[in-house]
C-alpha positions as CSV (number, residue, x, y, z in Angstrom):
1,M,154.6,8.2,-8.9
2,H,155.8,10.0,-5.6
3,I,159.5,9.4,-4.5
4,Q,161.8,10.3,-1.7
5,N,165.1,10.8,-2.3
6,V,168.4,12.1,-0.7
7,E,171.2,13.7,-2.9
8,F,174.3,16.1,-3.2
9,K,176.0,17.7,-5.6
10,A,179.5,18.9,-5.7
11,R,181.4,20.8,-8.8
12,V,184.8,18.9,-9.5
13,E,187.6,19.5,-11.6
14,N,188.7,15.9,-12.9
15,L,185.4,13.2,-13.4
16,E,188.2,10.9,-14.8
17,I,189.6,10.7,-11.2
18,I,185.7,10.2,-9.7
19,E,185.2,7.5,-12.2
20,A,188.2,5.5,-11.5
21,L,187.3,5.7,-7.5
22,L,183.7,4.4,-8.1
23,L,185.4,1.4,-10.4
24,S,187.9,1.1,-7.6
25,I,185.1,0.2,-5.2
26,Q,183.2,-1.9,-8.0
27,A,180.3,0.4,-8.9
28,T,178.5,-0.9,-12.0
29,F,178.5,1.3,-14.8
30,V,174.6,1.9,-15.6
31,E,174.7,4.1,-18.8
32,T,175.6,7.5,-20.3
33,Q,173.0,9.7,-21.3
34,H,172.5,13.2,-23.2
35,Q,170.0,15.0,-21.2
36,I,168.0,18.4,-21.4
37,D,166.1,19.9,-18.6
38,T,164.1,22.4,-19.4
39,Y,162.9,24.2,-15.7
40,F,159.9,26.4,-16.0
41,N,158.8,29.4,-13.9
42,T,156.9,28.3,-10.7
43,S,156.0,30.0,-7.6
44,T,156.6,27.1,-5.5
45,A,159.0,24.1,-5.7
46,R,160.8,23.3,-9.1
47,L,159.1,21.8,-12.7
48,K,161.5,20.5,-15.0
49,L,161.1,18.6,-18.4
50,R,163.6,15.8,-19.0
51,E,164.6,15.0,-22.3
52,A,166.8,12.1,-22.5
53,G,167.0,10.2,-25.9
54,E,163.7,8.2,-25.8
55,N,162.9,8.6,-22.1
56,H,161.2,12.0,-21.5
57,S,159.7,12.9,-17.8
58,L,158.2,15.6,-16.5
59,I,159.4,16.0,-12.7
60,H,158.2,18.4,-10.1
61,Y,160.2,18.3,-6.7
62,D,160.5,20.2,-3.8
63,R,163.7,20.7,-1.6
64,A,165.6,23.2,0.2
65,N,168.1,25.4,-1.4
66,T,171.2,24.4,0.6
67,D,174.9,23.5,-0.5
68,T,174.8,20.3,2.0
69,A,172.7,16.9,1.3
70,K,168.7,17.6,1.0
71,E,166.1,15.6,1.0
72,S,163.6,15.9,-2.1
73,D,160.1,15.3,-2.2
74,I,159.2,14.2,-6.2
75,I,156.3,13.8,-8.3
76,Y,157.6,11.9,-11.3
77,Y,155.3,11.3,-14.7
78,Q,157.1,9.5,-17.6
79,H,155.4,10.3,-20.9
80,I,155.8,9.4,-24.6
81,P,157.8,12.2,-26.2
82,N,156.0,14.9,-27.9
83,V,156.6,18.8,-28.5
84,A,153.5,19.8,-27.8
85,L,153.9,19.3,-23.6
86,K,157.0,21.8,-23.9
87,D,155.1,23.8,-25.8
88,I,152.3,24.1,-23.2
89,L,154.1,24.4,-20.3
90,T,156.6,27.1,-21.8
91,A,153.0,29.1,-23.1
92,Q,151.9,29.0,-19.8
93,L,154.8,29.4,-17.3
94,G,157.8,30.4,-19.4
95,V,161.1,29.1,-19.7
96,K,163.4,29.7,-16.2
97,V,166.5,28.1,-17.5
98,I,167.6,25.0,-19.9
99,V,170.7,22.9,-18.6
100,D,172.4,20.7,-21.7
101,K,174.2,17.7,-20.1
102,V,176.0,14.5,-20.8
103,R,175.2,12.0,-17.9
104,T,177.3,9.1,-16.8
105,I,175.6,7.1,-14.0
106,Y,177.1,4.4,-11.9
107,A,175.2,2.3,-9.3
108,I,176.2,0.7,-6.0
109,D,173.2,-1.3,-4.4
110,N,170.8,1.7,-4.3
111,V,173.2,4.8,-4.4
112,R,173.6,6.4,-7.8
113,F,176.6,8.2,-8.5
114,H,176.0,10.8,-11.8
115,L,179.1,12.3,-13.5
116,D,177.8,15.3,-15.3
117,I,179.6,17.6,-18.0
118,V,177.1,20.5,-18.1
119,Q,177.4,23.0,-20.8
120,Q,178.5,26.3,-19.7
121,L,178.8,25.6,-16.1
122,G,181.2,22.5,-15.6
123,T,181.7,19.0,-14.5
124,F,180.0,17.9,-11.7
125,V,179.1,15.0,-9.3
126,E,175.7,14.0,-7.8
127,V,174.9,11.3,-5.3
128,E,171.5,10.1,-4.7
129,Q,169.7,7.4,-2.7
């Protein structure tokens, strides 16, 4: 599945303040997930395997490395969890980095707000459409 989205991310000190603000503007709580994103070495774009409970997906995306809002061109493949896929990608490409996070998701219409607690990196908010 091909997807186009626009997103921005920012480091924040206090996710509770952001969450209170979202609730005050009637954002809808979607879910909280534990996500492990394994990024693989690639010569172009990005490739990550997302493991989130029973939801596993392989995501290829291309976007600029900027500190501002950015558009991404995404190819998204959801699959049945199977360690063999991760083993094959690791053997062929090598692992660039693993990002382990707890993500709380809110939504207003077609805009999603991700409140992330990322191990060893801190707390972040991501807004995407």
